[in-house]
Each structure stands twice: as C-alpha cells, then as structure tokens.
PAPA-889580 format. One record per residue (C-alpha): residue in three letters; x, y, z. Coordinates in pm, 1 decimal, decimal comma, always signed. Example, Ala and Ser with C-alpha at 12.3 -4.5 7.8 and 13.67 -1.06 7.14 Angstrom:
# residues 2
+---------+----------+----------+----------+
: residuo :        X :        Y :        Z :
+---------+----------+----------+----------+
:     Ala :  +1230,0 :   -450,0 :   +780,0 :
:     Ser :  +1367,0 :   -106,0 :   +714,0 :
+---------+----------+----------+----------+
END
This chain:
# residues 399
+---------+----------+----------+----------+
: residuo :        X :        Y :        Z :
+---------+----------+----------+----------+
:     Met :  +1837,7 :  +1860,6 :  +2778,5 :
:     Arg :  +1576,6 :  +1832,5 :  +2469,8 :
:     Thr :  +1525,7 :  +2151,6 :  +2255,5 :
:     Met :  +1149,4 :  +2252,0 :  +2268,5 :
:     Val :   +965,4 :  +2029,4 :  +1987,1 :
:     Arg :   +891,7 :  +2253,5 :  +1697,3 :
:     Thr :   +641,9 :  +2112,6 :  +1357,9 :
:     Arg :   +685,7 :  +2254,3 :  +1034,3 :
:     Val :   +473,7 :  +2277,2 :   +744,7 :
:     Ile :   +619,6 :  +2187,7 :   +438,4 :
:     Glu :   +447,1 :  +2336,1 :   +179,0 :
:     Lys :   +723,5 :  +2334,9 :   -211,8 :
:     Val :   +844,7 :  +1990,3 :   -356,9 :
:     Ser :  +1166,2 :  +2185,5 :   -324,2 :
:     Asp :  +1160,5 :  +2218,1 :    +89,0 :
:     Leu :  +1097,6 :  +1821,9 :   +109,4 :
:     Glu :  +1318,9 :  +1725,6 :   -134,0 :
:     Arg :  +1613,1 :  +1903,5 :    +69,7 :
:     Leu :  +1425,4 :  +1682,3 :   +378,0 :
:     Val :  +1535,2 :  +1409,2 :   +185,9 :
:     Pro :  +1830,2 :  +1322,7 :   +355,7 :
:     Ala :  +1638,2 :  +1360,0 :   +721,5 :
:     Trp :  +1403,8 :  +1137,0 :   +633,1 :
:     Arg :  +1649,4 :   +893,4 :   +492,5 :
:     Arg :  +1794,4 :   +903,0 :   +878,6 :
:     Leu :  +1497,0 :   +885,3 :  +1026,8 :
:     Leu :  +1344,7 :   +603,2 :   +803,0 :
:     Ser :  +1653,7 :   +342,6 :   +960,6 :
:     Ser :  +1607,1 :   +480,5 :  +1244,1 :
:     Ala :  +1278,4 :   +443,4 :  +1261,0 :
:     Ala :  +1105,5 :   +153,4 :  +1472,8 :
:     Arg :   +861,1 :    +94,7 :  +1190,9 :
:     Ala :   +906,4 :   +226,5 :   +840,9 :
:     Glu :   +732,2 :    +99,8 :   +494,6 :
:     Pro :   +839,3 :   +165,7 :   +158,4 :
:     Val :   +516,6 :   +349,8 :    +55,6 :
:     Ser :   +691,3 :   +605,9 :   +371,4 :
:     Thr :   +997,0 :   +708,5 :   +139,9 :
:     Pro :  +1127,5 :   +958,4 :    -33,7 :
:     Leu :  +1086,6 :   +705,5 :   -404,0 :
:     Trp :   +775,2 :   +652,2 :   -324,6 :
:     Leu :   +609,3 :   +955,8 :   -246,2 :
:     Leu :   +782,2 :  +1183,0 :   -442,0 :
:     Ser :   +756,9 :  +1006,7 :   -750,6 :
:     Trp :   +362,6 :   +966,0 :   -670,8 :
:     Trp :   +388,4 :  +1347,7 :   -620,6 :
:     Arg :   +521,0 :  +1426,9 :   -979,8 :
:     Val :   +275,4 :  +1196,9 :  -1139,8 :
:     Phe :    -36,8 :  +1302,8 :   -893,1 :
:     Gly :    -17,7 :  +1591,0 :   -698,5 :
:     Glu :     +1,7 :  +1964,8 :   -830,8 :
:     Ala :   -194,3 :  +1781,8 :  -1172,2 :
:     Asp :   -462,0 :  +1678,6 :   -953,6 :
:     Gly :   -473,9 :  +2034,0 :   -737,9 :
:     Arg :   -345,0 :  +1883,6 :   -395,1 :
:     Ala :   -141,3 :  +2087,0 :   -212,7 :
:     Leu :   +153,8 :  +1993,8 :    +12,7 :
:     Arg :   +123,9 :  +1996,5 :   +347,6 :
:     Val :   +361,1 :  +1756,5 :   +491,8 :
:     Leu :   +382,0 :  +1824,0 :   +820,0 :
:     Ala :   +748,1 :  +1812,7 :   +997,5 :
:     Val :   +818,3 :  +1788,6 :  +1348,7 :
:     Glu :  +1175,9 :  +1850,5 :  +1426,5 :
:     Asp :  +1440,4 :  +1857,6 :  +1774,0 :
:     Gly :  +1666,9 :  +2081,1 :  +1797,5 :
:     Gly :  +1780,2 :  +1985,5 :  +1415,4 :
:     Asp :  +1631,6 :  +1655,1 :  +1399,9 :
:     Leu :  +1390,7 :  +1500,9 :  +1204,1 :
:     Ile :  +1190,9 :  +1303,7 :  +1506,9 :
:     Gly :   +855,0 :  +1293,7 :  +1268,1 :
:     Leu :   +723,0 :  +1338,7 :   +920,2 :
:     Val :   +356,5 :  +1261,2 :   +861,4 :
:     Pro :   +296,9 :  +1351,8 :   +475,0 :
:     Leu :    -60,8 :  +1558,3 :   +351,0 :
:     Ser :   -152,2 :  +1747,4 :   +103,8 :
:     Trp :   -468,0 :  +1929,3 :    +64,2 :
:     Arg :   -766,8 :  +1959,4 :   -204,6 :
:     Asn :  -1132,0 :  +2077,8 :   -310,2 :
:     Ala :  -1306,2 :  +1692,1 :   -318,4 :
:     Thr :  -1669,4 :  +1577,5 :   -299,5 :
:     His :  -1866,0 :  +1336,8 :   -136,5 :
:     Arg :  -2035,2 :  +1167,1 :   -379,9 :
:     Arg :  -1941,8 :  +1415,0 :   -632,0 :
:     Ala :  -2205,4 :  +1667,8 :   -531,5 :
:     Ile :  -2106,1 :  +1789,1 :   -194,5 :
:     Pro :  -1793,8 :  +1994,9 :   -164,5 :
:     Val :  -1558,0 :  +1906,4 :   +103,5 :
:     Arg :  -1175,8 :  +2134,0 :   +185,3 :
:     Arg :   -995,5 :  +1785,6 :   +261,5 :
:     Val :   -646,8 :  +1732,6 :   +431,1 :
:     Glu :   -527,2 :  +1330,3 :   +265,0 :
:     Leu :   -241,6 :  +1127,4 :   +333,5 :
:     Leu :    +14,6 :  +1184,4 :     +6,4 :
:     Ala :    -13,4 :   +861,3 :   -211,0 :
:     Thr :   -361,8 :   +830,7 :   -127,7 :
:     Gly :   -675,9 :   +929,8 :   -295,6 :
:     Glu :   -631,7 :   +881,9 :   -630,0 :
:     Asp :   -912,4 :   +834,4 :   -884,6 :
:     Glu :   -985,8 :   +423,2 :   -837,5 :
:     Ala :   -844,4 :   +345,6 :  -1265,0 :
:     Asp :   -547,8 :   +510,7 :  -1172,6 :
:     Glu :   -485,9 :   +399,0 :   -784,1 :
:     Ile :   -155,8 :   +356,8 :   -714,8 :
:     Gly :   -253,8 :    +93,1 :   -357,3 :
:     Ser :     -7,3 :   +237,1 :   -101,4 :
:     Asp :    -94,7 :    -12,7 :   +184,9 :
:     Tyr :    +74,4 :   +128,3 :   +524,6 :
:     Val :   +153,3 :   +513,5 :   +448,6 :
:     Gly :    +95,0 :   +672,1 :   +736,3 :
:     Ala :   +387,1 :   +841,0 :   +988,7 :
:     Thr :   +771,5 :   +782,3 :  +1040,0 :
:     Val :   +858,9 :   +841,2 :  +1400,4 :
:     Ala :  +1175,5 :   +864,2 :  +1529,1 :
:     Pro :  +1217,7 :   +579,8 :  +1858,1 :
:     Ala :  +1025,2 :   +611,2 :  +2235,2 :
:     Arg :   +925,3 :   +985,1 :  +2068,3 :
:     Glu :   +572,2 :   +846,8 :  +1961,5 :
:     Glu :   +416,1 :  +1009,5 :  +2244,4 :
:     Glu :   +599,0 :  +1455,5 :  +2129,7 :
:     Val :   +555,9 :  +1338,6 :  +1804,2 :
:     Ala :    +91,0 :  +1303,2 :  +1861,8 :
:     Cys :    +50,5 :  +1583,2 :  +2040,4 :
:     Ala :   +278,9 :  +1783,8 :  +1807,9 :
:     Ile :    +88,8 :  +1679,5 :  +1427,6 :
:     Ala :   -268,5 :  +1686,4 :  +1616,0 :
:     His :   -179,2 :  +1997,2 :  +1755,6 :
:     Ala :     +2,0 :  +2117,3 :  +1392,6 :
:     Ile :   -353,1 :  +1928,2 :  +1228,4 :
:     Gly :   -611,3 :  +2139,1 :  +1436,5 :
:     His :   -358,6 :  +2512,7 :  +1413,8 :
:     Asp :   -131,5 :  +2525,1 :  +1060,5 :
:     Leu :   -306,1 :  +2331,1 :   +804,2 :
:     Gly :   -467,2 :  +2620,8 :   +739,5 :
:     Asp :   -913,5 :  +2534,7 :   +659,1 :
:     Trp :  -1041,5 :  +2194,7 :   +613,9 :
:     Asp :  -1335,5 :  +2048,2 :   +616,5 :
:     Glu :  -1170,9 :  +1663,0 :   +705,3 :
:     Leu :   -898,8 :  +1425,8 :   +703,9 :
:     Arg :   -888,6 :  +1100,6 :   +550,8 :
:     Met :   -579,7 :   +888,2 :   +652,7 :
:     Thr :   -661,7 :   +569,8 :   +475,3 :
:     Ala :   -481,0 :   +276,9 :   +461,8 :
:     Met :   -232,9 :   +294,3 :   +776,3 :
:     Asn :   -123,7 :    +24,4 :   +899,3 :
:     Gly :   -356,1 :   -143,7 :  +1236,8 :
:     Glu :    -62,1 :   -277,5 :  +1411,2 :
:     Asp :    +90,9 :    +40,8 :  +1403,6 :
:     Pro :    +89,5 :   +193,1 :  +1771,8 :
:     Phe :   +157,0 :   +577,0 :  +1636,6 :
:     Val :   -170,7 :   +596,3 :  +1521,0 :
:     Asp :   -367,6 :   +517,4 :  +1806,6 :
:     Lys :   -191,5 :   +770,3 :  +1955,8 :
:     Leu :   -250,5 :  +1006,2 :  +1683,9 :
:     Ala :   -646,0 :   +932,8 :  +1682,0 :
:     Gly :   -590,8 :  +1007,4 :  +2090,1 :
:     Ala :   -426,3 :  +1321,3 :  +2037,2 :
:     Leu :   -662,3 :  +1470,3 :  +1776,8 :
:     Arg :   -989,6 :  +1414,6 :  +2008,6 :
:     Asp :   -723,1 :  +1563,3 :  +2285,1 :
:     Ser :   -734,2 :  +1853,0 :  +2073,5 :
:     Gly :  -1107,5 :  +1882,5 :  +2004,9 :
:     Val :  -1116,2 :  +1718,2 :  +1704,7 :
:     Asp :  -1357,4 :  +1449,4 :  +1579,1 :
:     Ala :  -1151,6 :  +1204,4 :  +1489,0 :
:     Thr :  -1266,4 :   +840,8 :  +1426,2 :
:     Leu :  -1045,9 :   +490,1 :  +1333,4 :
:     Ser :  -1234,7 :   +239,8 :  +1145,3 :
:     Pro :  -1115,4 :   -116,6 :   +975,1 :
:     Lys :  -1094,6 :    -90,4 :   +609,4 :
:     Val :   -929,3 :   -475,5 :   +568,4 :
:     Asp :   -745,7 :   -702,5 :   +614,8 :
:     Ala :   -285,7 :   -774,9 :   +479,9 :
:     Pro :   -308,8 :  -1144,0 :   +495,9 :
:     Tyr :    +55,1 :  -1261,0 :   +512,7 :
:     Val :   +343,6 :  -1517,9 :   +622,9 :
:     Ser :   +587,9 :  -1431,0 :   +958,7 :
:     Leu :   +841,3 :  -1673,7 :   +766,0 :
:     Pro :   +957,0 :  -2015,6 :   +919,8 :
:     Gly :  +1333,5 :  -2117,0 :   +965,9 :
:     Ala :  +1271,6 :  -2393,0 :   +671,7 :
:     Trp :   +988,9 :  -2438,9 :   +384,7 :
:     Glu :   +875,9 :  -2759,1 :   +562,3 :
:     Glu :   +748,3 :  -2568,3 :   +874,0 :
:     Tyr :   +571,8 :  -2346,3 :   +668,3 :
:     Leu :   +400,3 :  -2597,8 :   +467,2 :
:     Arg :   +274,3 :  -2769,4 :   +789,3 :
:     Ala :   +143,1 :  -2433,0 :   +918,8 :
:     Leu :    -71,2 :  -2411,9 :   +602,9 :
:     Gly :   -257,0 :  -2747,3 :   +736,6 :
:     Pro :   -352,4 :  -3066,5 :   +533,8 :
:     Thr :   -643,6 :  -2892,8 :   +297,7 :
:     Arg :   -422,2 :  -2575,6 :   +201,2 :
:     Arg :   -108,1 :  -2790,1 :   +205,3 :
:     Tyr :   -274,5 :  -2999,4 :    -17,3 :
:     Ala :   -329,0 :  -2763,6 :   -237,4 :
:     Val :     -1,2 :  -2605,6 :   -277,4 :
:     Thr :   +237,8 :  -2877,8 :   -298,8 :
:     Arg :    -59,4 :  -3020,0 :   -594,4 :
:     Ser :     +5,6 :  -2720,4 :   -783,3 :
:     Leu :   +397,3 :  -2792,1 :   -748,0 :
:     Arg :   +343,4 :  -3126,8 :   -856,4 :
:     Glu :    +89,9 :  -3058,6 :  -1184,3 :
:     Leu :   +338,2 :  -2784,4 :  -1258,9 :
:     Glu :   +663,8 :  -3007,0 :  -1244,4 :
:     Lys :   +435,9 :  -3245,8 :  -1421,2 :
:     Trp :   +314,8 :  -3032,2 :  -1730,4 :
:     Ala :   +605,2 :  -2883,6 :  -1762,3 :
:     Gly :   +714,8 :  -3286,8 :  -1850,7 :
:     Ser :  +1136,9 :  -3244,8 :  -2016,3 :
:     Arg :  +1050,1 :  -2888,0 :  -2121,0 :
:     Gly :  +1168,6 :  -2743,6 :  -1749,3 :
:     Trp :  +1021,2 :  -2473,8 :  -1565,1 :
:     Arg :  +1178,2 :  -2193,3 :  -1370,9 :
:     Leu :  +1207,6 :  -1868,0 :  -1196,1 :
:     Arg :  +1388,2 :  -1545,5 :  -1397,1 :
:     Thr :  +1460,3 :  -1263,2 :  -1223,7 :
:     Ala :  +1527,1 :   -867,4 :  -1324,9 :
:     Arg :  +1816,4 :   -809,7 :  -1251,9 :
:     Thr :  +1940,5 :   -561,1 :  -1518,0 :
:     Ala :  +1789,6 :   -289,7 :  -1718,6 :
:     Glu :  +1722,7 :   -503,8 :  -2001,1 :
:     Glu :  +1592,3 :   -796,8 :  -1772,7 :
:     Leu :  +1338,6 :   -517,7 :  -1608,5 :
:     Arg :  +1196,6 :   -397,3 :  -1992,0 :
:     Glu :  +1169,4 :   -781,5 :  -2040,1 :
:     Gly :   +977,4 :   -872,9 :  -1688,2 :
:     Leu :   +809,8 :   -593,7 :  -1662,4 :
:     Arg :   +683,5 :   -683,8 :  -2069,7 :
:     Val :   +603,0 :  -1003,3 :  -1940,9 :
:     Leu :   +382,9 :   -898,9 :  -1593,7 :
:     Thr :   +208,0 :   -648,3 :  -1799,1 :
:     Glu :   +145,1 :   -905,5 :  -2071,5 :
:     Leu :    -27,2 :  -1168,8 :  -1842,7 :
:     His :   -165,9 :   -887,7 :  -1603,7 :
:     Ser :   -416,4 :   -819,5 :  -1845,6 :
:     Glu :   -492,0 :  -1146,4 :  -2049,3 :
:     Arg :   -563,6 :  -1216,4 :  -1689,5 :
:     Trp :   -833,8 :   -937,3 :  -1630,3 :
:     Ser :   -896,0 :   -924,5 :  -1991,5 :
:     Ala :  -1058,3 :  -1231,9 :  -1983,7 :
:     Ala :  -1275,6 :  -1166,5 :  -1674,7 :
:     Gly :  -1407,3 :   -786,3 :  -1900,4 :
:     Arg :  -1200,7 :   -545,4 :  -1745,4 :
:     Thr :   -928,1 :   -356,2 :  -1802,1 :
:     Gly :   -605,3 :   -429,9 :  -1548,3 :
:     Val :   -400,2 :   -165,8 :  -1382,2 :
:     Phe :   -163,0 :   -114,1 :  -1643,4 :
:     Ala :   -383,7 :    -26,0 :  -1880,0 :
:     Ser :   -395,8 :   +331,2 :  -1641,5 :
:     Glu :   -133,5 :   +572,4 :  -1840,5 :
:     Arg :   -107,9 :   +748,8 :  -1486,7 :
:     Phe :    -24,3 :   +398,2 :  -1309,5 :
:     Ala :   +235,4 :   +252,5 :  -1592,1 :
:     Ser :   +413,4 :   +605,5 :  -1531,7 :
:     Phe :   +434,7 :   +593,1 :  -1158,4 :
:     His :   +576,0 :   +238,3 :  -1181,4 :
:     Asp :   +815,8 :   +347,2 :  -1471,1 :
:     Glu :   +975,6 :   +596,9 :  -1253,8 :
:     Val :   +974,7 :   +366,8 :   -922,8 :
:     Met :  +1108,7 :    +17,4 :  -1060,7 :
:     Pro :  +1402,9 :   +161,6 :  -1238,2 :
:     Arg :  +1510,6 :   +317,1 :   -890,8 :
:     Leu :  +1398,5 :     +7,4 :   -704,9 :
:     Leu :  +1625,5 :   -188,7 :   -884,0 :
:     Ala :  +1919,9 :     +5,8 :   -798,8 :
:     Gly :  +1827,2 :     +2,8 :   -447,3 :
:     Glu :  +1759,6 :   +365,2 :   -363,4 :
:     Asp :  +1566,7 :   +409,9 :    +10,7 :
:     Gly :  +1704,5 :    +70,6 :   +132,5 :
:     Ala :  +1416,6 :    -20,5 :   -117,3 :
:     Ser :  +1512,7 :   -342,5 :   -401,5 :
:     Leu :  +1242,8 :   -486,4 :   -660,0 :
:     Asp :  +1197,5 :   -837,9 :   -716,7 :
:     Leu :  +1023,2 :   -865,2 :  -1021,1 :
:     Ile :  +1022,7 :  -1254,7 :  -1141,4 :
:     Trp :   +862,0 :  -1465,9 :  -1371,4 :
:     Leu :   +790,0 :  -1848,8 :  -1384,8 :
:     Val :   +880,9 :  -2023,1 :  -1790,6 :
:     Val :   +774,5 :  -2352,0 :  -1822,7 :
:     Gly :   +980,8 :  -2410,2 :  -2135,4 :
:     Glu :  +1021,3 :  -2066,9 :  -2293,2 :
:     Thr :   +679,3 :  -1967,0 :  -2219,7 :
:     Pro :   +644,1 :  -1712,0 :  -1961,7 :
:     Ile :   +264,3 :  -1830,1 :  -1721,5 :
:     Ala :   +280,2 :  -1568,9 :  -1457,2 :
:     Ala :   +456,4 :  -1310,7 :  -1275,5 :
:     Thr :   +469,1 :  -1138,8 :   -961,3 :
:     Tyr :   +591,9 :   -722,7 :   -824,0 :
:     Asn :   +788,4 :   -743,6 :   -517,8 :
:     Val :   +907,4 :   -457,1 :   -291,5 :
:     Val :  +1193,6 :   -564,5 :    -50,0 :
:     Phe :  +1284,1 :   -347,4 :   +222,4 :
:     Arg :  +1397,8 :   -420,6 :   +551,3 :
:     Asn :  +1426,7 :   -802,6 :   +505,6 :
:     Lys :  +1077,9 :   -794,6 :   +392,8 :
:     Ile :   +864,2 :   -948,8 :   +101,4 :
:     Tyr :   +579,4 :   -714,3 :     +0,5 :
:     Phe :   +350,7 :   -887,8 :   -280,7 :
:     Tyr :   +297,9 :   -607,3 :   -541,5 :
:     Gln :    +52,9 :   -742,1 :   -835,8 :
:     Ser :    +95,2 :  -1068,1 :  -1085,2 :
:     Gly :     -4,8 :  -1169,1 :  -1388,4 :
:     Arg :    -72,2 :  -1540,1 :  -1488,5 :
:     Arg :   -169,0 :  -1740,6 :  -1767,7 :
:     Ile :   -493,9 :  -1891,2 :  -1842,6 :
:     Asp :   -467,2 :  -2086,5 :  -2121,6 :
:     Val :   -311,3 :  -2385,7 :  -1879,7 :
:     Pro :   -456,3 :  -2683,4 :  -1707,3 :
:     Lys :   -733,4 :  -2625,7 :  -1468,0 :
:     Ala :   -495,8 :  -2787,1 :  -1147,4 :
:     Val :   -144,3 :  -2622,5 :  -1287,4 :
:     Arg :   -285,9 :  -2253,8 :  -1083,4 :
:     Pro :    +58,3 :  -2069,3 :  -1215,2 :
:     Gly :    -77,8 :  -1779,8 :   -937,5 :
:     Ile :    -26,5 :  -2038,9 :   -645,8 :
:     Ala :   +325,8 :  -2213,7 :   -752,8 :
:     Ile :   +473,9 :  -1860,8 :   -837,2 :
:     His :   +362,1 :  -1743,7 :   -513,1 :
:     Ala :   +445,8 :  -2091,6 :   -329,5 :
:     Leu :   +791,7 :  -2081,1 :   -534,6 :
:     Ala :   +842,4 :  -1722,2 :   -404,0 :
:     Ile :   +744,1 :  -1800,3 :    -95,4 :
:     Arg :  +1024,0 :  -2113,5 :    -40,9 :
:     Arg :  +1250,2 :  -1924,4 :   -187,4 :
:     Ala :  +1243,0 :  -1621,1 :    +89,2 :
:     Ile :  +1224,8 :  -1857,1 :   +331,0 :
:     Glu :  +1635,8 :  -1981,8 :   +215,9 :
:     Ser :  +1658,8 :  -1629,8 :   +181,0 :
:     Gly :  +1628,1 :  -1553,6 :   +516,5 :
:     Arg :  +1351,8 :  -1307,8 :   +467,0 :
:     Thr :  +1138,5 :  -1203,3 :   +791,7 :
:     Glu :   +746,6 :  -1181,2 :   +620,9 :
:     Tyr :   +576,8 :  -1198,8 :   +259,8 :
:     Asp :   +327,2 :  -1002,5 :   +252,9 :
:     Phe :    +25,4 :   -998,3 :    +22,0 :
:     Leu :   -110,9 :   -666,7 :   +135,0 :
:     Ala :   -392,9 :   -544,9 :   +142,6 :
:     Gly :   -709,3 :   -767,0 :    -16,2 :
:     Ala :   -954,7 :  -1073,6 :    +46,4 :
:     Ser :   -855,6 :  -1262,0 :   -254,9 :
:     Arg :   -913,9 :  -1639,5 :   -153,4 :
:     Tyr :   -471,8 :  -1714,1 :   -365,6 :
:     Lys :   -413,5 :  -1450,9 :    -29,1 :
:     Arg :   -654,6 :  -1597,7 :   +216,3 :
:     Asp :   -479,1 :  -2005,1 :    +78,3 :
:     Leu :   -111,1 :  -1903,4 :   +109,9 :
:     Ala :   -121,0 :  -1689,3 :   +387,9 :
:     Leu :    -78,1 :  -1744,8 :   +794,6 :
:     Ala :   -201,0 :  -1441,8 :   +937,1 :
:     Val :   -376,3 :  -1090,2 :   +875,0 :
:     Arg :   -343,3 :   -762,7 :   +995,6 :
:     Pro :   -561,9 :   -489,8 :  +1015,8 :
:     Ile :   -571,3 :   -168,1 :   +775,9 :
:     Val :   -760,3 :    +99,2 :   +902,3 :
:     Glu :   -832,8 :   +420,7 :   +861,6 :
:     Leu :   -829,2 :   +766,7 :  +1071,1 :
:     Arg :  -1062,8 :  +1063,5 :   +959,7 :
:     Ala :  -1137,8 :  +1329,1 :  +1165,4 :
:     Val :  -1349,6 :  +1739,5 :  +1122,4 :
:     Ala :  -1275,7 :  +1992,3 :  +1147,2 :
:     Ser :  -1472,3 :  +2191,3 :  +1465,9 :
:     Thr :  -1605,8 :  +2484,9 :  +1231,8 :
:     Leu :  -1939,0 :  +2522,0 :  +1125,2 :
:     Arg :  -1845,1 :  +2470,3 :   +777,1 :
:     Ala :  -1685,8 :  +2179,5 :   +809,4 :
:     Arg :  -1997,2 :  +2027,3 :  +1075,0 :
:     Ala :  -2208,8 :  +2098,6 :   +783,2 :
:     Val :  -2029,4 :  +1911,7 :   +530,3 :
:     Glu :  -2035,8 :  +1660,5 :   +796,8 :
:     Ala :  -2398,2 :  +1665,6 :   +857,8 :
:     Ala :  -2492,8 :  +1659,9 :   +434,3 :
:     Arg :  -2277,7 :  +1347,1 :   +373,7 :
:     Val :  -2406,4 :  +1154,5 :   +653,5 :
:     Leu :  -2785,7 :  +1268,9 :   +538,1 :
:     Ala :  -2708,5 :  +1160,4 :   +181,1 :
:     Glu :  -2533,4 :   +779,9 :   +269,6 :
:     Arg :  -2807,0 :   +722,7 :   +497,8 :
:     Ala :  -3030,6 :   +815,7 :   +195,3 :
:     Ile :  -2852,7 :   +635,5 :    -30,4 :
:     Ala :  -2878,7 :   +298,8 :   +215,1 :
:     Arg :  -3246,1 :   +316,5 :   +226,7 :
:     Ile :  -3247,4 :   +336,7 :   -216,8 :
:     Arg :  -3025,0 :    +34,7 :   -144,0 :
:     Ala :  -3250,5 :   -176,1 :   +115,0 :
:     Thr :  -3547,1 :    -57,8 :   -104,5 :
:     Arg :  -3399,2 :   -189,0 :   -409,7 :
:     Gly :  -3297,8 :   -505,0 :   -212,7 :
:     Ala :  -2960,6 :   -475,9 :   -217,6 :
:     Ala :  -2647,8 :   -504,5 :    -10,9 :
:     Pro :  -2446,4 :   -295,6 :   +107,2 :
:     Gly :  -2114,3 :   -289,4 :    -62,2 :
:     Ala :  -1854,9 :   -404,3 :   +120,0 :
:     Pro :  -1523,3 :   -237,0 :    +92,3 :
:     Glu :  -1375,2 :   -336,5 :   -276,3 :
:     Glu :  -1070,4 :   -409,5 :   -306,3 :
:     Arg :   -780,6 :   -226,5 :   -450,3 :
:     Ala :   -705,3 :   -246,2 :   -863,5 :
:     Pro :   -732,2 :   -649,5 :   -897,0 :
:     Glu :   -380,0 :   -826,3 :   -903,5 :
+---------+----------+----------+----------+
END
C-alpha cells in the first residue's frame, strides 16, 4: 500500500545536494529525462547564476515514503516586466538569465517516476499554490511540448484555481536515426540530400592531398584543445556578422568550464561529444554535443568563414556527426531550439518547445498582470504605428 505523498520545498542548496543520490535514481527510472535536468547541469548553473542574481531556491520534491517520485527545480526572484513593472517571479532553474549570458537549457522541467504523473502533477500544483510563499507569476520556459506531464501540470494548476496557460515558443528540429546512413539520406528527399552529399564531396575535393579528419576530445588535454578550437571558430563566425559569440560572456564560459570536464568524465550518465573537423592541420568546424540516454544533443558550434562557399563546413561536420551517430547505434540527433536553415535542412522532424505560464490568484498578482497586458498592448500599438512587424520569438544565443 502506498503511503501519503508529500511535497517538500527545498530552499537550501545543501539540502538539494543531499538529495542528489535519490535524484539520480529518479532520473534513471523516469520515462523522460534530459541532460539539463541532471544534478550536474542544474547545480552547476546555480553556482554561477543562482544567489548571485538574487534568486532564492524553491525546488519541489514529491516523495512517497522514502522514495523521490517527482522533482521540479524552481527558484524565486524579484524581476520586472519591460524593465518597469515589478513582479515576484517563480521560474525553472537554468532559465531566466540575461540574454548575453543565457545557457539555453532546452527541455528543462519536471522529472517524474513512471506511472506517477497524475499524483505528482496534483502535488506540484498544490505546492505552487500554497507552499512557495508570495509570488505573482510562474514562468516555466523551454519545456518539451511532447512531454505529457506538461499538459497534466497545466491542468492541475487550473483545477486548483490558478490561471495557467501553455503556449508554443519555438520548434526543435531533430532526426530519429535510422539503421543506416543511406536510409537517412533517402529520408531527406532529393533537394536536401543533394546539399548534404555535395558538401561532403566538396570537402573531399578541397582537402585534396591534405586530407581531412574528425578529432574528438577524450582526454583533459584534448578537451582544452577542442574548447580552444570551438571558442575561436565560434567567435570568428559571429565576428564576421558584427556580433560577439556566446563564449564572450564570462558567466557562460564559467558555466561550461565547470560542466565540460564533468561531462567528459560521464557524470550523471551524460557524456561530452566535442568534435572538430580538421583539413590538413587547420580546424575548419567544431561542434559541442552532449550524449544522454543514447541520444545526441547538439549544443554549440563554430566554423571558419574563409573557405570555398561550396564546402559548407557547418553542414559537413553535422553530416559527419550524424553518420557517426548512426554507426554508433544512437537513436536520435537533436538540434535543440531554433529555426536556422541548416537545422531545417538536416532534420527530419520537429518537436515543440513550450512555455507554461501562470498568474497567482492574489489581488497584487492580478494587478501586475493587468499592467503587463496594458504595456504589451501599448508596445504593439507603437510597433504598428511605426510599421514594424511584431517580433517573432528569437532564437537563443547564436550557434
């Protein structure tokens, strides 16, 4: 017989660290789990972005007896809408950074034991409504729209009297990997298949007698070399467009300086797949991927710009990475969020990334929401007057 399910609000990082063994057991048994929901990712993020930005930990742990059956990593902070309207915001860990520092934790959200989704959703909804203290707005961004728990939680919040909405934000292109490279090429169709095969032919042609090879970081020394290559190529790509790459952010770089060596060591069942494409002795492209549950998650990249146009080193390194993933028996190659053309050209499907947003039932929260709506309408009118189209959701920091 099941004991009474209870929800704890974890407010001290030391208490969350003590929960790590149970957290890891939950991740290993959960039907859905992501690398951004591991202790490695979230605790590293908290050390860089947590209390330094005035956040207070509010992790919700749902337990049945001595077993952890659900975990939702939340924090509380004072924020503003449009830099003008004060709001007390609850949001997921690894989200809400300043745009220049943004980590981009796609698919962050709840981790839930199998067959316990309904119980956990109800327990979390009750805790959000009664145990988190005073808050005005709940924002759970970058959640996997294919995760059925997201709908269950939204429904449970509405059933508890909280005004909750789900909205799509952006698509995440991906490839369900077939058993053979030729199957993948056929699935692309003639136009996209030609783009991929041509980029590989042009790479061979341009490399000529110098040859090309893929290098992979397997040791600490190779990680240092690969990270240097990635950072330089990423910066080169975006400097040419008049922008700085994400590694220019000290906080972004600090986060990955902590995470990448631990991924290399295989912590929390996640591993690092840092590869770079070399022609002769010159690196021309690099990708930073994470492997988790036999899936490849593409995270960041860089490429040289002073190569023949037909070579397309970005397409080439992804094509080679996909072929290698197929040969290694991986099940999926996920490009994560974004509508970049190269992602659409190489992917075979998309999944939605959604935001769950809720407004507390207090008078203050309703007043804040009314002010936010008025501000958004005013901005929309100004844009219409100036002839500017409403901005679509922007892709996260450039890849």
